[in-house]
N, C-alpha and C positions, 0 to 999 in steps of 0.2 A: 524284417532277413535279408540280413546279405546270402546269397549262397558261394559255398565255395568257389566257383567257375569268378565270382564277380571279386569276389578282396581278390583272387592270383590279381585281378585287369589294375584295381586299385592300388592292388601294394605294385606292380611293375610300376604304375603311373611317378608312384612319388616316388621310387627307386630313380627314375627318369628326371622328374626333378630337380632330383638333389643333384643327380649329378653333373644335370647343367649346370649349377652354381658353379659348387665345385672342381668340377674336369675343364681340362684345359679351353682356351677360350678356337669357336669357331674357323675354323679356314675361312679365308675372304671370300666372297661371291665374286664369280664367272660367271659366262656367258656359254650356251649351249655348245650344243658342237657342233658342224656343220650337219654331220648325221642326223642330230635335232632328238637324238639318248636321253634324256635325262642322267642317266648314270655314270655320262660323259661329258656333265655339265661341266665348263671348264678344263679341256681335255682328260686327258689319261689319270687327273692324280691324284688320287684314294691315297692313303698314307705314305705316300712318296712326295706329296707334291706337286705341281705343273713340274715340266719336261722343261731344262738347263735349257739355258737361250745356249742356241749352237755355236758352236766352235766357229772361228774363223770368218766371226760377227762382228768387226772393225770393235772399237774401244771407245767407250765417254759417250753423250747421251746420244741416244737415238733409236731408234724403231728400227725392230727387227722382223721381217716377215719372213719365214719357214714356206714354201711351195709346196714342198711334202705333209709337211704337219699342218700345211693353211691352218697358222698360230700367229701368231704377233706378241713382242714383248717389246713394252716400253722401259729401254736403260737409264739409268739416273745415278748421278753419283751420289757418289756416298753424303751424310749430312758431314761427316770429318772431313771427306778429299780424299778418303786413304781406296778406296778404291770403286767401283759398280753397287747397284741396289736392280732387280726385277721391279721396278713402281706399276705392275699389271701386266698379267696376259690374260690373251686370250683366245676362243678358234674364231674364224672369219670366213666367208663365201664365198667364194672366189666366179666369174664369170669367166668366161665362153676362153678367154682373152689373158693369160698371165704372163709378169713384166720379164727378163734377162733377169740372171743374175748381177748381182751386182750394186751398187754402188752411189748412190739418189740419193734430193735433199730434197724438200716439201719447196716446191713451189710454187704453190697459191692453195687459197683458203676456200669454201664457198659457205656463207653458213647454210642459208636455202638456195637449192635449185630443183634443176630437171639432171637423172644423170643418164647417161651415152643411148642406158636400155628405155629414154625417159616417162620412169618411174621420182615421183617427189622421190626428193633425199635432203639431211640435212649432215652439217658438218661435213663436209668436205672435204680432206687431204691428200691434194694431190700430187705426184712428185717425176711424173713422167709422162713424155709422150711419142710414141714411138713414131718411125718416118712414115706407114701407111695414116699417122694419127686420131689410133689407136689412143686414148688417155687412160693412165694408171690412178686410181687411187682408192682409197680408205671415203668408206661412203656409210650411212641409217639414210633404210629406208624409210620414208612415214610413217608406211603400213604392215613394215613388217615384213617383208616380200624379201626373198635374194636372187640372186638371180639364177640362172638355169648357167648352166657351165656346158652343157649340151648346145646352145645354141648356136643355130645360123649365124646371129647377128652379132659381130664382133666388138665386144666390149672390153676395157679391160674394169672394171667396176668389179671391187674388194669389200663386202658386203660386212658388216659390222651390226650389231642388237642394235635399238638406241642408247641406253647404258654406255655402252663399251664406246662408240660412236663420244654420245661425253665425254669420256675418257681421252681419249685420243683428239679431241680438239680441244683439252686442253694440254695437253701434253709437247703437240706434233705441232708450233707453230713454224715460223718462215726462214726457211733456211737448216733446221733440222735432216740432221743425213739419217736415211731411210735404205736399210743395205737387205736386201733379197739373198735366202738364201735359197738352194737348192731343195 
């Protein structure tokens, strides 16, 4: 014999199951935020969706990296050629040195190696090296670690999850513009 509370729980789960079948499609999956908050997965998305691509971030197929938002947008041309679409967006984890805002391009790609912090990485997409030799690029640590932005070691690693690293690797081929905005 079921209690009233048990019946309420069963009814609630039945309602959720029916809403999942009949309701809208779930939002795309995105990475956790640099703060690690599960509620902030994919950034400040909630019901409004991800933040828009920053203004003054170029046109055409490109990677846009916002230093303040710690977020990347992979912008592509629409299938019909009439505009642009955000292929994906996700938060990233910067290290101790950030690239200056500006327009760059993917200069090198490394399937597997070690980051400038010595951490084994995969899918490194490099786009700039400054006058002091600091190399800037997106990568995913094999162990899932993130760089320490307070470190005394000057590195330009911009880490992403391994899933986001796969997405970046497929999108950001040699020569694709990388636009860094404040």
